[in-house]
C-alpha positions in Angstrom: 63.6 39.2 67.4 65.3 42.5 68.4 65.8 41.0 71.9 67.5 38.0 70.3 69.7 40.3 68.2 70.6 42.2 71.3 71.6 39.1 73.2 73.6 37.8 70.2 75.6 41.1 70.1 76.3 40.9 73.8 77.4 37.2 73.4 79.7 38.1 70.5 81.2 41.0 72.4 81.9 38.9 75.5 83.4 36.1 73.3 85.7 38.6 71.6 86.8 40.1 74.9 87.6 36.8 76.6 88.9 35.0 73.5 91.6 37.6 73.3 92.9 36.3 76.6 93.5 32.9 75.2 94.9 34.1 71.8 98.5 34.3 73.1 100.8 31.4 72.3 101.5 29.0 75.1 105.1 29.0 76.4 106.8 26.6 78.7 108.7 27.9 81.8 110.6 25.9 84.4 109.5 27.3 87.8 111.1 25.9 90.9 112.2 22.8 89.0 108.7 22.1 87.5 107.7 22.8 83.9 104.7 25.1 83.7 102.6 26.0 80.6 102.0 29.7 80.5 99.7 31.7 78.2 99.0 34.9 80.1 99.1 38.1 77.9 102.2 40.2 78.0 102.6 42.5 81.1 103.9 46.0 80.7 106.1 47.8 83.2 106.4 51.6 83.3 108.9 53.2 85.6 108.4 57.0 85.9 106.4 56.8 82.7 109.1 55.0 80.6 108.2 51.6 79.3 110.7 48.9 80.3 111.9 45.9 78.2 113.6 43.3 80.5 115.5 40.4 78.9 113.2 38.0 80.8 109.7 39.2 80.7 107.4 39.7 83.8 105.2 36.7 84.6 101.8 36.3 86.3 102.4 33.6 88.9 99.9 32.7 91.7 97.9 35.8 90.6 100.8 38.1 91.3 103.2 39.9 89.0 106.8 38.6 89.2 109.9 40.1 87.7 113.6 39.2 87.5 115.1 40.6 90.6 118.3 41.9 89.0 116.3 43.9 86.4 114.0 45.8 88.7 116.7 46.3 91.4 119.2 47.8 89.0 116.5 50.0 87.5 115.9 51.3 91.0 119.6 52.0 91.4 120.2 49.2 93.9 123.1 46.8 94.3 122.4 43.0 94.2 124.2 39.8 95.2 123.5 36.1 95.5 124.6 32.9 97.2 123.3 29.4 97.1 120.3 30.1 99.3 119.3 33.7 99.0 119.5 37.0 97.1 120.2 40.3 98.8 119.7 43.9 97.7 121.3 47.0 99.1 119.6 50.4 98.5 119.9 53.8 100.3 121.4 52.1 103.3 118.7 49.5 103.5 119.3 45.8 103.1 116.7 43.4 101.7 117.2 39.6 101.9 115.0 37.1 100.0 115.4 33.4 100.4 114.7 30.9 97.6 111.4 29.0 98.0 110.5 31.2 101.0 107.5 33.6 101.4 109.2 35.8 104.0 111.7 38.5 103.2 113.9 40.5 105.6 114.2 44.3 105.4 117.0 45.4 107.7 116.6 42.0 109.5 112.8 42.5 110.1 110.6 39.8 108.6 108.1 40.9 105.9 105.4 38.5 104.5 105.5 38.2 100.7 102.5 37.6 98.5 104.2 34.5 97.3 107.6 32.8 97.6 110.6 33.7 95.6 110.7 31.7 92.3 113.6 30.2 90.4 112.7 30.4 86.7 114.4 28.6 83.8 117.2 27.2 86.0 118.8 30.5 86.8 116.6 33.6 86.9 115.4 34.8 90.3 111.9 36.2 90.2 110.3 38.2 93.1 106.8 39.7 93.6 107.0 43.1 91.9 104.8 44.9 94.5 107.0 43.9 97.4 110.3 44.9 95.7 108.8 48.2 94.4 107.4 49.2 97.8 110.6 48.0 99.6 112.3 50.7 97.6 109.7 53.1 98.9 108.2 53.6 95.5 104.5 53.8 94.5 103.3 50.7 92.7 100.0 50.5 90.8 98.5 47.7 88.7 96.0 48.3 85.9 94.2 45.1 85.2 92.6 46.4 82.0 95.9 47.2 80.2 97.9 44.6 82.2 100.4 47.4 83.1 102.4 48.0 86.3 103.2 51.6 87.0 106.1 52.4 89.3 106.8 55.9 90.4 110.3 56.2 91.9 110.8 58.2 95.1 112.3 61.6 94.8 116.0 62.0 95.3 116.9 62.7 98.9 120.7 62.9 98.6 121.0 59.6 100.4 124.0 57.5 99.3 123.6 54.0 98.0 125.4 51.5 100.1 127.7 49.5 97.8 128.7 46.1 98.8 131.6 44.2 97.3 130.0 41.1 95.7 132.0 37.9 95.5 131.3 35.0 93.2 130.3 32.2 95.5 131.4 29.5 93.0 134.8 31.1 92.2 137.8 28.8 92.3 139.3 30.9 95.1 136.5 29.8 97.4 137.4 26.7 99.3 133.8 26.0 100.3 132.4 26.2 96.8 135.3 24.2 95.3 134.3 21.2 97.2 130.9 21.3 95.6 132.3 21.3 92.0 133.9 18.6 89.9 136.0 19.0 86.8 137.1 22.6 86.1 139.0 24.7 83.6 140.5 28.0 84.6 142.2 30.8 82.8 143.3 33.5 85.2 146.3 35.8 85.4 146.3 36.8 81.8 144.0 39.7 82.4 143.6 41.9 85.4 140.1 42.8 86.5 139.1 46.1 84.9 136.8 48.9 85.8 135.7 48.6 82.2 134.6 45.0 81.8 134.3 43.3 78.5 130.9 42.6 76.9 129.3 39.3 76.0 127.9 40.1 72.6 126.4 36.8 71.6 126.0 33.1 72.3 125.8 30.4 69.6 125.5 26.6 69.3 126.5 24.4 66.5 126.2 20.6 65.9 128.2 19.5 62.9 128.9 15.8 62.4 128.0 15.2 66.1 130.6 17.7 67.2 128.9 20.3 69.4 130.3 23.7 70.1 129.1 26.5 72.3 130.5 29.9 71.1 130.6 32.9 73.4 131.5 36.2 71.7 133.7 38.1 74.1 137.2 39.4 74.6 137.2 38.4 78.3 140.0 35.9 79.0 139.5 35.6 82.7 137.1 32.6 83.1 136.4 29.5 85.2 134.5 26.5 83.8 133.0 23.8 86.1 130.9 20.7 85.7 128.1 20.5 88.3 128.3 17.7 90.9 125.2 16.1 89.4 126.8 16.3 85.9 123.6 18.0 84.5 125.2 21.4 83.7 128.5 23.1 82.8 129.0 26.6 84.3 131.1 29.1 82.4 132.0 32.1 84.7 133.5 35.1 82.9 134.9 37.2 85.7 135.3 40.6 83.9 132.3 40.9 81.7 128.8 42.2 81.3 125.9 40.9 79.1 125.1 43.1 76.1 121.5 44.1 75.7 119.5 41.5 73.8 121.7 38.5 74.6 119.3 35.8 75.8 119.3 32.1 76.5 117.7 29.5 74.3 116.6 25.8 74.4 118.0 23.0 72.2 116.4 19.8 71.2 119.7 17.9 71.4 120.9 14.6 72.8 123.6 16.4 74.8 122.6 20.0 75.3 119.2 20.9 76.8 119.7 24.7 76.7 121.9 27.7 77.4 121.2 30.3 80.0 123.2 33.6 80.5 123.1 35.3 83.9 124.6 38.5 85.1 125.8 37.0 88.3 127.5 40.1 89.8 128.1 43.5 88.2 131.3 42.2 86.6 130.7 38.4 86.4 128.6 36.7 83.7 127.7 33.0 84.2 126.7 30.9 81.1 124.9 27.8 82.2 125.0 24.9 79.6 122.3 22.5 80.8 122.8 18.9 79.7 120.6 16.0 78.8 123.5 13.6 79.2 127.0 13.7 80.7 129.7 15.2 78.5 133.4 16.1 78.6 134.5 19.5 77.3 137.6 21.3 76.0 138.1 25.1 75.8 139.9 27.3 73.4 139.9 31.1 72.7 140.5 32.9 69.4 139.4 36.0 67.5 137.2 37.3 70.3 135.5 34.0 70.8 135.4 31.5 73.7 134.8 28.0 72.2 133.6 25.2 74.4 133.7 21.8 72.6 131.4 19.2 74.0 132.0 15.5 73.6 129.5 12.9 74.8 130.8 10.3 77.2 130.3 6.9 75.7 128.8 4.3 77.9 130.8 1.1 78.6 127.9 -1.3 78.6 128.4 -4.8 80.1 127.8 -7.6 77.6 125.5 -9.6 80.0 123.6 -9.3 83.2 122.5 -11.8 85.8 119.1 -11.5 87.5 119.7 -11.5 91.3 116.1 -11.3 92.6 113.5 -14.0 92.7 111.1 -12.7 90.1 111.7 -9.6 88.1 109.5 -7.9 85.5 110.6 -7.1 81.9 108.9 -4.0 80.7 108.3 -2.2 77.4 110.2 0.8 78.5 112.7 2.1 81.1 110.4 2.6 84.1 107.7 1.0 86.2 105.0 3.0 84.3 105.6 0.8 81.3 103.7 -2.4 80.6 105.1 -5.8 81.7 106.1 -8.1 78.8 107.3 -11.1 80.8 109.2 -12.0 83.9 112.7 -13.5 84.5 114.0 -15.4 87.5 117.0 -15.4 89.8 120.1 -16.5 88.0 118.8 -15.9 84.4 121.5 -14.4 82.0 120.4 -11.5 79.8 122.2 -9.9 76.9 122.6 -6.1 77.1 121.5 -3.9 74.2 121.3 -0.4 75.6 120.9 1.6 78.8 118.7 4.6 80.0 119.3 5.9 83.5 119.3 2.9 85.8 117.4 0.7 83.4 118.9 -1.7 80.8 117.5 -2.8 77.5 118.1 -6.5 77.3 117.5 -9.6 75.1 116.3 -12.8 76.8 117.4 -16.2 75.8 114.1 -16.8 73.9 114.7 -13.6 71.8 112.3 -11.3 73.8 113.6 -7.7 74.1 112.6 -5.4 76.9 113.8 -3.3 79.8 114.9 -4.4 83.3 115.7 -2.4 86.5 119.5 -2.3 86.8 119.5 -2.5 90.6 117.9 -6.0 90.4 120.8 -7.3 88.3 124.6 -8.0 88.5 127.1 -7.7 85.7 128.0 -11.2 84.4 131.2 -11.8 82.4 132.6 -14.8 80.6 134.8 -15.9 83.4 131.7 -16.6 85.5 132.7 -13.9 87.9 129.9 -11.7 89.1 130.3 -8.0 89.7 127.6 -5.9 91.2 126.0 -3.5 88.7 126.2 -0.5 91.1 129.4 -1.3 93.0 130.8 2.2 92.2 127.5 4.1 92.9 127.4 5.2 96.5 124.0 6.7 96.0 122.1 3.4 95.3 122.3 0.8 98.0 119.3 -1.3 97.0 121.2 -4.2 95.4 121.7 -7.8 96.6 124.8 -9.9 95.9 124.6 -12.8 93.7 124.9 -15.2 96.5 121.9 -17.5 97.0 123.1 -18.3 100.6 122.9 -15.1 102.5 121.8 -11.9 100.7 123.6 -8.7 101.6 121.0 -6.2 102.7 122.3 -2.7 102.0 125.4 -1.2 100.6 127.7 -3.1 98.4 131.2 -2.5 99.7 130.1 -1.4 103.2 128.7 -3.7 105.8 125.0 -3.2 106.6 125.9 -3.0 110.3 127.0 0.6 109.5 124.2 1.3 107.0 120.9 -0.2 108.3 118.9 2.6 106.6 120.2 1.7 103.2 117.9 -0.4 101.0 114.1 -1.0 101.4 112.2 -0.4 104.7 108.8 -0.5 106.3 107.5 1.6 109.2 105.5 0.8 112.4 104.3 3.5 114.8 103.1 3.1 118.4 99.6 2.9 117.0 100.4 0.0 114.6 100.0 -3.7 115.3 103.4 -5.5 115.4 104.7 -7.4 112.4 103.5 -10.9 112.3 105.4 -14.0 111.3 103.7 -13.9 107.9 104.7 -10.2 107.6 108.4 -11.1 108.2 108.2 -13.9 105.7 106.8 -11.6 103.1 109.5 -9.0 103.9 112.2 -11.5 103.2 110.6 -12.4 99.9 110.2 -8.7 99.1 113.9 -8.0 100.0 113.0 -5.6 102.8 116.3 -4.7 104.5 115.1 -2.8 107.6 112.1 -2.1 109.9 111.5 1.2 111.7 109.7 0.6 115.0 108.5 3.5 117.2 109.3 2.8 120.9 109.4 6.2 122.7 108.1 9.8 122.7 109.2 12.9 124.5 105.9 13.1 126.3 105.5 9.4 127.3 109.1 8.3 127.6 110.4 4.7 126.9 107.6 2.6 128.4 107.9 -1.1 129.4 105.2 -2.1 127.0 107.2 -0.5 124.1 110.4 -2.2 125.3 108.4 -5.5 125.0 107.9 -4.7 121.3 111.6 -4.7 120.9 111.9 -7.9 123.0 109.6 -9.7 120.6 110.6 -8.2 117.2 114.4 -8.1 117.4 115.1 -11.9 117.6 112.6 -12.7 114.9 113.8 -9.9 112.5 117.5 -10.7 113.0 116.8 -14.4 112.3 115.2 -13.2 109.0 118.2 -11.1 108.2 116.3 -7.8 108.7 117.6 -4.9 110.6 115.5 -3.0 113.2 115.8 0.8 113.7 114.1 2.1 116.8 112.6 5.6 116.4 111.2 8.1 118.8 109.2 11.3 118.5 111.2 14.2 119.9 109.7 17.6 120.5 113.2 19.1 121.5 111.6 21.3 124.2 114.2 19.9 126.5 117.2 18.8 124.4 119.0 17.3 127.4 116.0 15.1 128.3 115.5 14.0 124.6 119.2 13.2 124.3 119.0 11.0 127.4 115.8 9.3 126.2 117.4 8.6 122.8 120.5 7.1 124.6 118.2 4.8 126.7 116.6 3.4 123.5 119.9 3.0 121.7 121.5 1.2 124.6 118.6 -1.1 125.5 119.4 -4.8 125.4 116.6 -7.4 125.3 116.5 -10.3 127.8 118.0 -12.5 125.1 120.9 -10.1 124.4 119.6 -8.3 121.3 120.1 -4.6 120.5 118.7 -2.3 117.8 120.7 -1.7 114.7 120.2 2.1 114.7 118.2 4.9 116.3 116.2 7.6 114.6 114.7 10.9 116.0 111.6 12.3 114.6 112.1 16.1 114.5 109.0 18.0 113.5 108.6 20.9 116.0 111.4 23.3 115.2 110.7 27.0 114.9 110.1 27.7 111.2 110.7 31.5 111.3 113.9 31.3 113.3 116.5 29.1 111.5 119.3 30.0 113.8 117.4 28.8 116.9 116.2 25.7 115.0 119.8 24.9 114.1 121.0 25.4 117.7 118.3 23.1 119.0 119.3 20.3 116.6 123.0 20.8 117.4 122.5 20.7 121.2 120.3 17.6 121.0 122.6 15.7 118.6 125.9 16.5 120.3 124.6 15.4 123.7 123.1 12.2 122.2 126.2 11.2 120.3 128.2 11.1 123.5 126.1 8.2 124.8 125.4 6.1 121.8 126.9 2.7 121.4 130.1 2.8 119.3 129.2 2.7 115.6 125.5 2.9 116.0 123.9 4.9 113.1 121.9 8.0 114.2 119.2 9.2 111.8 117.1 12.4 111.6 113.5 12.0 110.5 112.0 15.3 109.3 109.9 17.2 106.7 111.2 17.7 103.2 112.1 21.3 102.1 108.8 21.6 100.2 107.1 21.8 103.6 109.9 23.2 105.8 112.3 25.2 103.6 114.0 26.8 106.6 114.8 23.7 108.6 118.5 23.2 109.3 119.3 20.4 106.9 123.0 21.2 106.8 123.1 20.9 110.6 121.3 17.6 110.5 123.7 16.3 107.8 126.7 17.3 110.0 125.5 15.5 113.2 123.4 12.6 111.8 124.4 9.7 109.6 121.4 10.1 107.4 118.3 12.2 106.9 114.9 10.4 106.4 112.5 12.7 104.6 108.8 12.4 105.1 107.9 12.7 101.5 104.1 12.7 101.9 102.7 14.3 98.7 99.1 13.1 98.8 97.8 15.9 101.0 94.7 17.3 99.3 91.8 16.2 97.2 93.8 16.8 94.0 94.0 14.1 91.4 97.6 13.2 91.8 99.5 11.4 89.1 102.7 9.3 88.6 104.6 12.4 87.7 103.3 14.4 90.7 104.6 11.8 93.1 107.9 11.2 91.2 108.6 15.0 91.0 107.8 15.6 94.7 110.2 12.9 95.8 112.9 13.8 93.3 112.7 17.5 94.3 113.0 16.7 98.0 116.2 14.8 97.4 117.7 17.5 95.1 116.8 20.4 97.5 118.3 18.7 100.5 121.4 17.9 98.6 121.5 21.6 97.6 121.0 22.8 101.1 123.1 20.2 103.0 125.7 19.0 100.4 125.7 16.2 97.8 127.4 13.7 100.2 124.4 13.6 102.6 122.8 10.2 103.0 119.1 10.5 102.3 116.3 7.9 102.9 112.9 8.8 101.5 109.8 7.8 103.4 107.0 7.3 100.9 103.3 8.1 101.5 101.4 5.0 102.6 98.6 6.2 104.8 95.2 8.0 104.5 95.5 11.6 105.6 91.8 12.2 105.0 92.2 12.3 101.2 92.4 8.6 100.6 95.5 6.4 99.9 97.8 7.2 97.1 97.1 5.4 93.9 99.2 2.6 92.4 100.6 5.0 89.8 101.6 7.5 92.4 103.4 4.9 94.4 105.2 3.7 91.3 106.3 7.3 90.5 107.6 7.8 94.1 109.5 4.5 93.9 111.1 5.4 90.6 112.3 8.7 92.1 113.7 7.0 95.2 116.6 5.5 93.1 118.5 8.8 93.8 118.4 8.2 97.6 120.4 5.8 99.7 117.3 4.1 101.0 113.5 4.1 100.6 110.7 3.0 102.9 106.9 3.2 103.3 104.9 4.7 106.2 103.2 2.6 107.3 103.0 -1.1 106.1 99.8 -1.8 108.1 97.9 1.2 106.5 98.5 0.0 102.9 95.8 -1.9 101.0 96.7 -5.2 99.4 97.3 -3.6 95.9 99.8 -1.1 97.3 101.5 -3.7 99.4 102.0 -5.8 96.2 103.5 -2.8 94.3 105.9 -2.0 97.1 106.8 -5.6 97.8 107.5 -6.4 94.1 109.5 -3.3 93.3 
């Protein structure tokens, strides 16, 4: 009995100790674009024995303590600056550079491996591993697991001078480069000279009265710029002679228009207020009585009255997405009444009274004069729409001939290890509205073999008769850029015995140096410039490569400069994890957004979806549907490879 009592006491003690760990309220953080549920106990930071209270609290991520880089750097007496890809810190003559999403930092241009990559938290706060940043400042950093406390002992003063760098706002209206990346803007400059004593931001408020939304910023600063982001999901308010008062924090809103408000001390005298949006909005600005008032007005949608179905058989679903159940189906030429819209999906009423949702890219606007206008005619980013003609479908961009955009639309891939498409395959591709086929025909190692030329001889006539374009692709290692450029030109200029030529050429670029971005960029530039000199006039040139999740340092901007499009190998199913619809959708969506961020919003992107077994099984039907739904933000989408899909996945891809 005593022994049982002893064990019960030990059990209760252990329960109390461990239950305390889970007693803290769960919070939600957005880390690198993904919402994370967080319930780790609070972390304390003591610098030279003094407890610190940063506006954004430290976080335990990947079993490492992360802190806002501005807070800890300024506590150490350092200077800090940002641009779109990195943050840099200047301290006692040393310069530390950290790149977003990268696990390597550079101290005086020498690479240093981090415990984990730099994180972007809540859409605007840069977090770094605390141990690295503390030790980079030559301080002693200790972690006490029991009290969850970080102790930092600053180095003794040596009389060294801190190197001060003039920090410029990369998104200021005086920057020609940044101005091209911004849309509508409001500016108030010239009424106030920049002062050595900047004004304070004393508070931020939000009101919603009778559907009139106002963001109020308490400040006397009259020197500001306001911009709408290119993707229209945020409004940036830059106050150019201001500092954040202690305790001024961001907050979330459960609002139809405003998602949340985030204040950031962008430079020592510039505060950025980010108003994140759930839907597009116009704004007006006024200033009175020490307040900057931003009035937000939702942009009303001009919905068409009717739509015409322009595909053979289209599903009507219970909600706006392929994850929702199918109610019924409609046929080519059916007229539907429009009720509402969500994203690229329309809520419609069928002639029998059934109400449901239809994918907008499978419809055209229908008006009373019996004229048909494509539903996405003004949307350059979505090229997966057919015309209403029943004679000859247009495969690719509306408003631009497919001869210049063979990568736009829906594609399938074949490698040198794949069997060639059969007549039945081509027939199914026509029914599935496949617009293009990628066919591998050469490699740097093997060259352009006669047996692979024969593949083009056989496929090109049959594919062109079916109205399907063929893009020849080759694997390039770029060890000899001149050789690879010559090889690419051979493929692009090849003419079959019957006079057929490929509709585009694509280079698979996978072997660039990851730790030397400058060399990688030079390799791509050398190869591309030599290749372009010898391509047939007007032939599209496409770069196939990894997405930024796998190769964050690849030269996407250089690729965008010299290639007509970038085809991203969005292969998410790479472990034994139980992947979901959201996992696949988020991976593809993130790859598109990150390349647009790195290379510019006008880059043409095709996403290559995961369709093979990499040792962990094929993706599930739900995963493929999630990836397909995310691909709407790309110019084109395709699957690697058609032959490796099972019948169920083929049906999902074909019917999408």
